[in-house]
SEFIDREN-364884 format. One record per residue (C-alpha): residue in three letters; z, x, y. Coordinates in nm, 4 decimals. Last residue first. Layout:
<pts>
+------+----------+----------+----------+
| type |       c3 |       c1 |       c2 |
+------+----------+----------+----------+
|  Ala |        Z |        X |        Y |
...
+------+----------+----------+----------+
</pts>
This chain:
<pts>
+------+----------+----------+----------+
| type |       c3 |       c1 |       c2 |
+------+----------+----------+----------+
|  Lys |   4.8767 |  12.9830 |  10.7780 |
|  Arg |   5.0228 |  13.2583 |  10.9920 |
|  Phe |   4.9049 |  13.5861 |  10.8397 |
|  Ile |   4.6531 |  13.6941 |  11.1021 |
|  Glu |   4.8367 |  13.5496 |  11.4023 |
|  Gln |   5.1662 |  13.7175 |  11.3122 |
|  Ile |   4.9901 |  14.0459 |  11.2416 |
|  Ser |   4.8411 |  14.0320 |  11.5919 |
|  Lys |   4.4730 |  13.9600 |  11.6440 |
|  Asn |   4.1879 |  14.1721 |  11.7866 |
|  Arg |   4.1742 |  14.3988 |  11.4817 |
|  Glu |   4.1023 |  14.1207 |  11.2342 |
|  Arg |   3.9087 |  14.3478 |  10.9962 |
|  Glu |   4.1701 |  14.6223 |  11.0311 |
|  Val |   4.4516 |  14.3747 |  10.9659 |
|  Ile |   4.2759 |  14.2453 |  10.6530 |
|  Glu |   4.2090 |  14.6000 |  10.5353 |
|  Lys |   4.5763 |  14.6881 |  10.5827 |
|  Trp |   4.6893 |  14.3695 |  10.4030 |
|  Asn |   4.4951 |  14.4435 |  10.0847 |
|  Pro |   4.8038 |  14.4616 |   9.8585 |
|  Glu |   4.9409 |  14.1318 |   9.9959 |
|  Ile |   5.2967 |  14.0594 |   9.8763 |
|  Ser |   5.3790 |  14.4015 |   9.7306 |
|  Asp |   5.2074 |  14.6127 |   9.9958 |
|  Phe |   5.3593 |  14.3962 |  10.2716 |
|  Ala |   5.7032 |  14.4273 |  10.1126 |
|  Glu |   5.6653 |  14.8048 |  10.0789 |
|  Leu |   5.5762 |  14.8261 |  10.4489 |
|  Thr |   5.8835 |  14.6139 |  10.5271 |
|  Leu |   6.0990 |  14.8506 |  10.3193 |
|  Thr |   5.9700 |  15.1474 |  10.5181 |
|  Lys |   6.0378 |  14.9770 |  10.8540 |
|  Ile |   6.3836 |  14.8617 |  10.7469 |
|  Glu |   6.4747 |  15.2127 |  10.6293 |
|  Glu |   6.3225 |  15.3719 |  10.9405 |
|  Asp |   6.5287 |  15.1632 |  11.1828 |
|  Ser |   6.3379 |  15.1405 |  11.5123 |
|  Ser |   6.1542 |  14.8413 |  11.3689 |
|  Asp |   5.7809 |  14.8151 |  11.4411 |
|  Leu |   5.6900 |  14.6882 |  11.0926 |
|  Leu |   5.9839 |  14.4487 |  11.1368 |
|  Pro |   5.7725 |  14.2355 |  11.3722 |
|  Gly |   5.5374 |  14.1523 |  11.0828 |
|  Leu |   5.8055 |  14.0170 |  10.8461 |
|  Tyr |   5.7712 |  13.6682 |  10.9906 |
|  Ser |   5.3898 |  13.6659 |  10.9643 |
|  Leu |   5.4172 |  13.8070 |  10.6126 |
|  Ala |   5.6609 |  13.5473 |  10.4761 |
|  Arg |   5.3916 |  13.2807 |  10.4259 |
|  Lys |   5.2345 |  13.5162 |  10.1712 |
|  Asp |   5.5020 |  13.4263 |   9.9157 |
|  Lys |   5.5752 |  13.7259 |   9.6926 |
|  Ile |   5.9206 |  13.6011 |   9.5802 |
|  Lys |   6.0303 |  13.9566 |   9.4984 |
|  Met |   5.9223 |  14.0909 |   9.8380 |
|  Leu |   6.0901 |  13.7967 |  10.0107 |
|  Ser |   6.4144 |  13.8873 |   9.8366 |
|  Glu |   6.3874 |  14.2557 |   9.9273 |
|  Ile |   6.3121 |  14.1727 |  10.2917 |
|  Ile |   6.6058 |  13.9311 |  10.3161 |
|  Tyr |   6.8537 |  14.1648 |  10.1488 |
|  Ile |   6.7393 |  14.4427 |  10.3855 |
|  Val |   6.7804 |  14.2136 |  10.6879 |
|  Arg |   7.1337 |  14.1264 |  10.5739 |
|  Tyr |   7.2066 |  14.4983 |  10.5344 |
|  Lys |   7.0886 |  14.5761 |  10.8854 |
|  Asp |   7.3064 |  14.3062 |  11.0418 |
|  Ile |   7.1365 |  14.2763 |  11.3804 |
|  Glu |   7.3561 |  14.2916 |  11.6897 |
|  Asn |   7.2376 |  14.0683 |  11.9716 |
|  Glu |   7.1633 |  13.7721 |  11.7467 |
|  Val |   6.8208 |  13.6091 |  11.7725 |
|  Gln |   6.6583 |  13.8420 |  11.5167 |
|  Glu |   6.9328 |  13.7661 |  11.2651 |
|  Glu |   6.8824 |  13.3919 |  11.3034 |
|  Glu |   6.5084 |  13.4412 |  11.2475 |
|  Leu |   6.5786 |  13.6284 |  10.9246 |
|  Lys |   6.8135 |  13.3497 |  10.8117 |
|  Glu |   6.5411 |  13.0912 |  10.8787 |
|  Ile |   6.3015 |  13.3134 |  10.6801 |
|  Ile |   6.5332 |  13.2784 |  10.3811 |
|  Arg |   6.5141 |  12.8991 |  10.4113 |
|  Leu |   6.1342 |  12.9174 |  10.4421 |
|  Thr |   6.0910 |  13.1321 |  10.1333 |
|  Ala |   6.3264 |  12.9449 |   9.8992 |
|  Arg |   6.0604 |  12.7066 |   9.7638 |
|  Ser |   5.8686 |  13.0212 |   9.6646 |
|  Asp |   6.0853 |  13.0570 |   9.3523 |
|  Gly |   6.1570 |  13.4201 |   9.2642 |
|  Ile |   6.4906 |  13.3653 |   9.0888 |
|  Arg |   6.5831 |  13.7228 |   9.1765 |
|  Gly |   6.4937 |  13.6648 |   9.5400 |
|  Leu |   6.7095 |  13.3519 |   9.5493 |
|  Ala |   6.9957 |  13.5576 |   9.4045 |
|  Glu |   6.9693 |  13.8186 |   9.6831 |
|  Ile |   6.9707 |  13.5500 |   9.9511 |
|  Ile |   7.2700 |  13.3806 |   9.7870 |
|  Lys |   7.4513 |  13.7144 |   9.7618 |
|  Asn |   7.3900 |  13.7884 |  10.1304 |
|  Ile |   7.5167 |  13.4426 |  10.2300 |
|  Val |   7.8292 |  13.4959 |  10.0188 |
|  Met |   7.8957 |  13.8238 |  10.1990 |
|  Arg |   7.8466 |  13.6648 |  10.5421 |
|  Asp |   8.0882 |  13.3770 |  10.4812 |
|  Lys |   7.9756 |  13.0605 |  10.6623 |
|  Glu |   7.7776 |  12.8780 |  10.3915 |
|  Ile |   7.6089 |  12.5538 |  10.5042 |
|  Arg |   7.2390 |  12.6511 |  10.5112 |
|  Leu |   7.2600 |  12.8978 |  10.2243 |
|  Ala |   7.4331 |  12.6340 |  10.0111 |
|  Arg |   7.1380 |  12.3998 |  10.0696 |
|  Cys |   6.8982 |  12.6772 |   9.9706 |
|  Met |   7.1159 |  12.7389 |   9.6649 |
|  Leu |   7.0825 |  12.3746 |   9.5648 |
|  Asn |   6.7057 |  12.3807 |   9.6120 |
|  Thr |   6.6664 |  12.6996 |   9.4084 |
|  Ala |   6.9141 |  12.6324 |   9.1267 |
|  Arg |   6.6647 |  12.4462 |   8.9076 |
|  Ser |   6.4621 |  12.7687 |   8.9204 |
|  Asp |   6.6881 |  12.9205 |   8.6546 |
|  Lys |   6.6952 |  13.2964 |   8.6994 |
|  Ile |   7.0257 |  13.3339 |   8.5070 |
|  Leu |   7.0909 |  13.6574 |   8.6970 |
|  Gly |   7.0447 |  13.4817 |   9.0299 |
|  Leu |   7.2888 |  13.2095 |   8.9273 |
|  Gln |   7.5383 |  13.4819 |   8.8332 |
|  Arg |   7.5093 |  13.6434 |   9.1767 |
|  Ala |   7.5580 |  13.3084 |   9.3516 |
|  Ala |   7.8653 |  13.2358 |   9.1368 |
|  Glu |   7.9994 |  13.5841 |   9.2158 |
|  Ala |   7.9607 |  13.5197 |   9.5885 |
|  Arg |   8.1415 |  13.1854 |   9.5559 |
|  Lys |   8.4177 |  13.3541 |   9.3546 |
|  His |   8.4629 |  13.6291 |   9.6132 |
|  Trp |   8.4599 |  13.3685 |   9.8932 |
|  Asn |   8.7663 |  13.1976 |   9.7452 |
|  Gly |   8.7861 |  12.8291 |   9.8346 |
|  Asp |   8.5570 |  12.7286 |   9.5477 |
|  His |   8.3551 |  12.4150 |   9.6207 |
|  Phe |   7.9859 |  12.4847 |   9.6693 |
|  Leu |   7.9258 |  12.8017 |   9.4695 |
|  Gln |   8.1900 |  12.7061 |   9.2098 |
|  Lys |   8.0215 |  12.3706 |   9.1457 |
|  Ile |   7.6847 |  12.5430 |   9.1086 |
|  Leu |   7.8391 |  12.7964 |   8.8698 |
|  Ala |   8.0010 |  12.5222 |   8.6603 |
|  Asn |   7.6714 |  12.3318 |   8.6412 |
|  Phe |   7.4847 |  12.6414 |   8.5194 |
|  Glu |   7.7551 |  12.7190 |   8.2618 |
|  Ala |   7.7414 |  12.3605 |   8.1310 |
|  Asn |   7.3607 |  12.3804 |   8.1138 |
|  Lys |   7.3754 |  12.7077 |   7.9244 |
|  Glu |   7.6263 |  12.5582 |   7.6782 |
|  His |   7.4121 |  12.2472 |   7.6292 |
|  Trp |   7.0954 |  12.4551 |   7.5817 |
|  Asn |   7.2432 |  12.6747 |   7.3105 |
|  Met |   7.4007 |  13.0188 |   7.3554 |
+------+----------+----------+----------+
</pts>
């Protein structure tokens, strides 16, 4: 596939993500954009993440942003994590998508926001959060031990 064909496919997927009335097609467009791993999609997908209402499409956008691995998506994904923590009933699978995406992006800014999940009552979330910390900052345990008098949020907030 040459550059013009790839560019046409990219543009069609972006258009589908923003304008298709069928949530299945929007979710598939997000998935395809993640598989392409073109960082040009990051800002547009972050905008789509802000305006999208369908929960399945949101999850696919978060997953795709993790696959792309562009740190420009970190703060938008963290916004979704904060929204989940405000709601009375947390969507476990949304939180898992968020943690996995942040783990793939490897942006240290995410650590202070992931910190509270280390104390999660859900073992799967807790274990995945530990894996995320190990992936993003391999020496995080030593850093926490050295800064014993501070919380994880204080240590990693920069």
